N, C-alpha and C positions, 0 to 999 in steps of 0.2 A: 464587615463580617470577620469574625475570628476565623483565620485561615486553617486552624486545627479542626474546625468543624466543616471543612469543605472537602469533597472528593470529586475529582475530574476523572470519569470513567468512560470506556467505550465498551460496547458489546459487539463482538466480532466472532465469526465461525465460517464453516463451510455452508454453502447454499442449502437451504431447507432444513437447517439444524434448528430452527425456531427463534432466531434472535429477535425479530421484529415482534413475535408474539411475547417473549419475555419483557421487551421494552414497554408493550401495551400494558402488561400487568403491573409493571413497576409505576407507570403514570397513573393507574387507577388506585393502587394501594397507597400511593403518596398523596392522593387527593388532587392531583394535577389534572386529572380527567374524571368526570362524574359518570361517564359511560365507557364500558370496555369495548375497545375497537378490536376488529378481527381481520387478519391478513386474507383468510380465504373468502370473506365477504366484501373485500375491498374498502373496508371503513378503518383501516389502521391509521392512527394519527401521524405517525412518522413516515408512512408511505403516501404522501399527499399528492405526488405527481400522478397525472392520469395514466401515464405509462406504467407506473408502478401498481397502481390498483388493478389495471387490466391483466397484468402478467402475475400479479401476486408475488413479485420479487423486489428487493430493495436496489434501487439505481444509484441514488446519491446518499450521502450521510446526512443525518438530520440531527440537530442539536436541541437540547431542551434542558431546563434547570428545574429541579423538583425538591421539595423539602421532605425529610424523613425524621421521625421521632424515635429515638432508640434509648431506653433506659432514661426516659424523661428529658432527654437532651435533643434539640433540633439541630439536624444537619442539613447542609444544602449539597445536593448531587448534581453535578454538571454532566449530563449523559448524551453520549453520542452513538446512534445506532448506525451501524456501517453495512454496506452490501457484502453478500457472500460470493456473488458470481465473479469470476477471475477477470472478466472483461473490465470490471469497475475496481480493480485492485488498487488504483491511484487513491480512491476515496478512503480506503483502509490505511493506505500508507500515510496520508496527510493527518488522518485522525489520530493514528498512534504516535505521530510526531509531537502532538501537543497535549496528549494524555499523561496522567500520572499512574494510571492503572487500567487493567482490562478485565473483562469477564469473557473467557472463550466458552462458547456454548457448543456442546456435542450432542449428536443424536444417541439416545440411549441404546439403540440396536446397532448403529453403524460404528460408534466410537469415533476414533480419529480419521478423518477422510481427507482426500488430497489437498482441498483448498484450506483445511485447518492447518495442514503443515506450512503452507505459505504464509499464512496470517501469523503463525507462531513464529517463523523466521523473521518476519516484518518487526513483531514485538521484541524479539531478541536484539535486533539491529538498533532499535531505539531505547533499549534497556527498560522496558516497561514491565513492572511487577504485574502478575496476573492470578485470577482465581479461575477454576473451571467449574461449569455447571453442567452436569450430565442430565440433559432435558429428555423429554418424551419417554419417560419411565413407564408411561401407560400404554405404550406402543406394543403391538404383538412382537415377541421376540426380543424384547428390551432385556439387556443384561448388564447390570451395573459393574460386575467384576470384569467382564470382558472390555468394556469401555474404559474402565480404570486402568486395566493392563496396557490397552493401546496408548494411553497417555505416556506410559513409561517406555513402551517399546518403540513406538513410532515417532515420539517427539523427543525421547531421550531426557525427558523431565523427571523431577522427583515429586510424585504426587503424594499428598497426605490428605486422606479421606477424614472429613470432620462429621460427616453424616453418613447413614446407611439406609438404604430404602426399605419401607415395610411393604414387601409384595413387589409384584412386577406385572406388566401388561394390564389385564382387566382386574387384577387384585390390588393394584398399588393404590395405597391410601394415605401415605404419609411417610415419615423418616424418624430415625433414631438420631438424636444429637449425641454423637460420641464423647462430648466434653461433659455434659451434664447427666449422661446416660438416662435421658427421658425420651419418650415417644411423643411425636406431634402429629395429629391428624387434622385434615383441612375439610370443611364442609363445602363441598362444590355446589350445593343449592344456594348458598349465599355468596357465590362468587369467590370463594376461598378466602373471604374477609374474616371468617370466625376460625380461630385456630385453637384446637383443644389438645392440652397436654395430659398425657397418661403415663402409666407404668409400661415398660417394654414388654410386649407380648412374651409369654413363657417360652414359646418355641424359638424365640430369636435371641434369648438372654446370651446363650454361649456364643453365637455369631458375633454379636455386639461387642462382648467382651474381647474376643480375638481381635477384631478390628480396632477397638480402644487401646489394646496392648501395642499393636503395630503403630498406631498415632503416637503413643508416648515414646516408643523406641525411636521413631524417626524425629520426633521433637528433640530428643535427648542428644541425638547426633548434631543437632544444630547449636547446642548450647553447653558448654563445658561444665557449668554449675548444675545444670539439669542432669548431665551424663553421671556426675558423681553420686547424686541422689538416686538415680535409676539403678546403678550397680549396687548401692548399699540398701535402699528400701524404696521400691517403686511406688509403693501406697502412699508414701510421705509427699509425692508431687501433687501440687495443687492444680486445679483448672486454669487459674490465673496464670500460673507459670507456663503451663502448655500452651495456652492462647498466646502468651507473650513470645515464646520461642517459635511459634509458627509464624506469628506476625514478622519477627525479625528475619526469618528464613524467606518469607515472601518478598520483603522489602529488599534483601540482599541477592534475590534471583537464585536462591539455593533450593527452594521448593515451591510448590503451588498447592493451595487448599482446594479441596474437591468437595462440591456440594451436589445435591441431586434433586430432581422434582419433574413436575410437568406443567409448564406454562399454559398450555391449552386447558388442563383440567384444574388450573388455579392452585397447584400444590407446590410449595416450597420457595416461592418467589420473596415473601417477607423475610424468610430466614436467610436467604441470599443476600438481601439488602443490609441485614445485620452483619453479615459476612464482610461485605463491602466496607462497613465502618470499622469492623474489627481488624481486618488484615490488610486492606489497601491503603496507600499512604495520602496523608493530606499534603497539599503543595509544599508546606514548610519542611516536610520529611524527605523531599526528593532531592535535597542537597542545593548548593548554590548553582546559579546558571553560568555556563561558560559563554563569554561574548568575546568579540574581537574588536580592535580599533579599525573603523572603516577606511582609514588612510593607510594603514599598514597591517595587514591581516596576520603577521607573525606576532603581533602584540596581543597577548591574551588578557582579558579582564574577567573576574568573577563578581556577579551580582547576586546579593541575597534576596530570597523570596519574601520580600518585604515592601510595604507601601511607602517607606521612607527612602527607599533606594531610587536610583534614576530610572525613569520609564524605559522599559523594554518589552515589546510584544511582537508576536510573529503572526502575520496573515497567513492563514492555512486553507482558506477557501474563498472564492469571489463568486457571487451569484449576481447575474444581471437582472435588474428590476425596473419596473416602468418609472419609479421615483428616484432612480440613481442606483449605482452598484452597491450591493450589500456585501461587506468585506467581514469575514469571521476572523476574530482575533483572539489568541491566547495571550493573557497579560501575564507575563513572568515576573516583573518587579515594577514599583512605582504605581502611580495613578494616572488615570485617563479621564478627562472632564469633557463634557458636552461643550462643543464650540472651540476645542483646544487647537492651537497650530502645532503640528507635529512634523518630524522629518522621516521620509523613507530613505534610511541609510543605505539601502541596496542600490538605489540609482540616484541618490543625492538630491532629491526633490522634496521640497516643503509642500504640505498639504494641510487643507482645513478640514477638521472632522466635525461635521455639523450635528450628527445625532448618534446616540448609543442605545441599543436594544438588548434586552435579555430575551432570547429566542425560545419559543416553544413550538417546534416544527415550523409551521409557516406563520403563526401568530407572534406578535411583537409586544413586548412590554417596554416602554421608554424609560430610560435611566439618565440621571445626571452625572454621576460619577462612578467609576468602578476601580478596583484595586487589584493587586497581584493575585494570582490564582483564579481569576475569572475567565470565563469563556463567553464572549459577547459578540454581537454583529454591529457594524458601524456604517454610516452613510457619509459620504463626502469624499472618500479617497479616490481620486480619479486615475492617478498613475501608479497604483499599487496592485501587484500580481501575487499569485500563490508562492509562498516561500520568502516573501520580502519581510524585511525588519522595520517596525515603526518604533521611534524613540523620541526623546525630547530634543529640541533644536539646539539646546546649548550643551548637551552632554551626549554626543552620538556614539552608539555601539551597533555592532551588527551580529545578528545570531547565525548559527550554522544553518545553511539552506537544506532543503530536502532533496531527495534523488527521485527523479522520475524515469519510469521505464520507457524504452524506444518502443514505438508502434511496431506490430508484426503483420498488419494487413492493411491494404489501401484499395480504394476504387475511385473511378472518375465520376465527377458530378458536374452537369451542365445546367445553367439557367435556361428557362424556356423563352423568356422574352428578354428585351434591353432593360425594362424596368427591374425584372427578377435579377439581372446581372448586377446592378448597382446594390440591390438589398442583400444579395448573396455574399458579396464581399464584407459588408459590415456585419452580418450574421455569423460568418465563420470567424471573424475577429473576436466576436462576443463569446462564442463558443470555446475558442483557444484560450481565452482568459479564465473562463470557468474551469476548463478541464485541460491540465498541462500534459496529459497523455495523448491528447488529440493534435494532429498537425494538418495543415492545409497549405499546399504549395500549388504554384501556377506553373504549367509546362509550356514554355515559349514555343517549342517545336510543334506541339499537337494543338495548342490553344486550349488544353483542358485544365481544369482544376482538379487536383488530386487530393483527396482527404484520406488520412491514415489513422488507425486506431488500434486498440488491444484485441479486437475480435470481431466476428460477424455480428453479434448482439450489439456490441458497442456502436459499430457504425450504422446499423439498423435504427438504434434509438436516435443517433444524430439525424439521420434522414427524415424520421418521423417528427422530430423537433422543428426541423427546418420547414417541413410541408404543413404540419398541423398547427404548431404554435406560433411559427414566424410568418406563416401564409406566403411562402416563397414556392414558386412553381420550378421544380428541378427534375432533370432526368439523371438516373444514376447508372453507371456500368456495372459489370460484374466485379465482385471482390478479387483482388489480385494480391500475391505474397509481397511483402517487403523483402527482398533479398538484400545481401551485403557483398561487397567485392573484397577479394584479397590476393596476395601474391603467392606463388607456389616456391619461389627461390629467390636467392639474393641477386642483386644487380649491383656491381661495383663501377665506380668512376663513370658515373653517368652526367654528361654535360647538358646544361640548360642555357642557351645563348639567345638574349633578346637584343637585337639590334634594329634601330629605326631611324632612317635619316629623312626628314621632311623639309630640309632647307632651314638655315639657322641651326638652333641647338637641337640634337638629335636625342635618342634614347639608347643607353647601353647597360646591359646587365649580364653577368656571366658567372655561372655557379658550377661546381661539380659536387655531386652527392653520391653517397652510398645508400642502397635502399635494400631493407632485409625484413623477412617475417619477424614479428615481435608479439609478445603476449603481455597481459597486465602483470604477471608474476615477475617477468624480467624487467619491466618498468619499474616496478616497486624496489627490486633488488638494486637497480642502477640508480634510484632516486630521480627518476624522470617523470615529467607531467605526461599523463597518458590520456589527456582529454580527447573525447571522441574516438577512443581506441587508437590514437595515433601518437607516436613519440618523436620529437625533434630534439637533435643534439648538435651542438656547434662545436667543431673541432679545427676552426681557422686558427693557424698561426701565422705571425708575420704580417697580418694586416692586408692579406691579398683581397678580402672583401672588408671594407670598413665596417666598424662596429653599428653605425647608425642604419646599415641597410639590412643587418641580419633579421631583425623582427619582420621586415618585409618579405625576406625569403620564406620564413616560417609561415607568415599569412598567406602567401601563395600556395604553399605546400597544403596548409590546412584546408583552404577553401576548395582547392582541386579535389582533395580527399572527400570532402562532404558531398560534392557533386557527382563524384564517381568518374572513372576513367573508361570502363569497358561498357557499361550499359546504364549509367545514370543513377546507380545505387551507391550509397556511401562506402568509401573504402576504408577497411578497418585492419586492425592487428599488423601494423607496419612501423618500422622506425626508419627515419630519414636522418642521416648524419651529413652535415655540411663540412666538406673536407678541404675545399679550394675554390678558387675563382679569380676573376679580375675585375677591374673597374676603370672607368674613364674619368679623369678629374673634372671634366665640363659635362659630358652627356649622361653620366650616371645619375639615377634618381631612385627613390623608393618604389615608384610605379615599375620602372625597368627591372628591378631585382625581384618585385613581385611576380612579374611575368616570367622571369628566368626560372624562379621557383616552380611555377606551374609547368613550364616546358620541361624541366628536369624530371619532375615526378612522372609526367606523361611518358616521357622516353624510358624512364626506369621501369615503369610498369610493363611497357611492351617487351622489355629485355627480360624481365623477371618472370614472365608467363603469369597470366591472370585466370581466376576461376571465380565462381559465385558461391556464396555460402547461403543455405537456406535455414529458415526457423524450424527447429524440431520441437514438438510439443510432447509434454507428459500427459498420456491419456490413461485414465482410469475408468474401466468398464465394470458396471454391476450387472450381472445377467443371471437368470435362473440356470440350473445345471443343464437342462435339456437343450439349450441353445448355444451351449459352449463351442461346439465345433463349427456351427455356421458363423458365430461371431469371430472366432480367432482365424478362421479361413479368410474372412473378409479383411480383417485387420492386417493380415499377413500380405494380402493382394495389393496393399497401399504402401508398399515399401517400408513397412513398420517392422520394428524389432519387439517381440514380446519379451519383457524382462522378468516377468513373474506372475504366477497365479496364486490365489488364497482361496482356501475354503471357508465359507462361513454358514454352515448349515447346508441347505440345498442351494445356497447362492455362491457363485464364483466371482471373485474379484480379479480382473485382468489388469496388469500395468503394462503399458507398452510405450515405446518412443516412436513418434510417427511424424513425417514431414507435413507442415501445415497445408502445402499445396494439395495434398492428397485428402484433406479432411473437410473440404467444403460440403455443406449439406449432409455431413456424416450422421447427425441425430436422426434425420428423417430415415436414412437407410437402416440405422440401428432398430428404429422402431418397427420397421417392415420385417426385419430379420427375426425379431423376437415377440411379434404380436403385441408391441407396446410395453413389453415387460422389463426391457433392459434400459439402463440409462448410462450416461457417460459425461465425464467432466475432462476438460483440457486446461493445461497451463503452460506458458512458454518455458522451455528447458534451456536450450542453447542454439547456437548456430553450428552447423556442419557443412562440409563441401558438398556441393550438388554434383551428381554423377555427370562425367563428361558428355555423354549423349543427350542428357537434359539441358546442360549449358547451351548446347547448339539449338535446342528448341526455344530457348529464352532469348538468347542472343544469336540470331543466325550468322552473324559475322564472326563470331568467336571461333 
């Protein structure tokens, strides 16, 4: 496949903005589906899990490849539909890591919403060029200019409208193309497949010309040659020049093209697909891939987006399957063949890749060979997880890994029978491989298994998966908050001394440390590794602790920090400086110094005074005006801070920062307060100190 004719794109947005409906229309118009699927009927192709069809939401990202013919040329669009719910943000994260471009979908009435901002930040982090599609222009209260303005004000982006809607709400019937200055109408009786081109309605000509002028002005700002023309003679600028300038701006992250339509009413999706071809990059335009030498991460390599380059591919998703794990790969360079032996350079293991598939949601098309730019699923990789690099055995490289968020909520889970206990361990291992934002640990003290995830819905889906899909009998406890531990002050010259004499050779390790509060910004400034929010610095002079024992001291410190000191929660935002110690020429060992490090950190924490940090959520509530008092009163009673309210007609948007521990079951309470008319979305914001009186409730001994 000619890589210039390929587009790897994702569709992402806030929950209920219409992403999956847009995807269903894309599949229909590209000929991939002969029948139109609907989310509200539970027939959407990409929402193929039972749980997704019942709830009408997307839970896991689904991939498909579809052809699109534009100006007589056939293109291949690799498309990933992602979830909008914040509990499944990991699905968006890993999709954006492997995509070359994205379409951000917005609700025409609501504009940019809370989760839209999170997705936008994720796309910024992975430098993904994007287009915007203002959807639901047929909805009562839809306002293109308001939604367009929120892209500028809330996301800080530079939007350039390339279309303007004809009508809104029940009068919406098409759009004006601001490049060609032609109107396009869509016949919904034929599922929007028939598009009619006409002159712009007389009452819209002036508005269209104003928006076209603004488009040209913004395009000119992106290109010096165009700016010269704009200043001397605006009418001499051609449509091709405007398109080229906007494309260049999108690829350089200087602007975003804005389209409009209504996926539900079959309006505007074909024009959006043309926009994907016009403005989003082909794999070859993304630039060379940065890779590293697996033996020495400081050695950087660049690989071209070419089938002739050495193989490099990133595993971005693993799905457990009855015929073996299905591993989704984005191939960045080189070729991958069926039956090939490959190297997982992340863990150093060689694997046999037995089969390759082009995916269409849950359906598969077998392939013999694929090249750079492809997104495929493979069978046969047994030791490969999300974020691992697959490369050729004779030319190893490793690609940059993804970052996964820490869980904010946990609950206990217990098997009902001995048979279920065996099955549960295997099932949790499978879910952990599929979902890196999920954690499962065994508590030796209570004998309970603790599962942790990104929210109540996330854990509920996992519970249902265990009971319904994997047929395992389990009892679950109430959800509980994942706190963090930290210190309030510094502790200087703290000694950790481990001495054990058992006849014959003994054990001896002795260290002195400084312990102090520390932040990520300080670690960056000092050039220290801040893994798991713990910094370790060695300041030993004169060999009072031999060099070979210092990694053991660090290992002891880090292991203790992970398991916690006060209440078993991870200890974060600390710096441990090793300043002195002593050793025994015969009895000292790595184990002894690891134990000395543990003892020193424990002693330092007691001296430095400890507290708990609790997860704070950003809560955005949309409520009719008449319920504002009841809703704000309830929010304030939950130790929450209301940071802003915004008017949107008769609707009020309340933004608050609230502790997760106060928000369990909040959606049900909110429905009761507003007769079911208010809604809320939450996303993790940060960790803050828990009030001292509440620390005593969580840790009675504190």
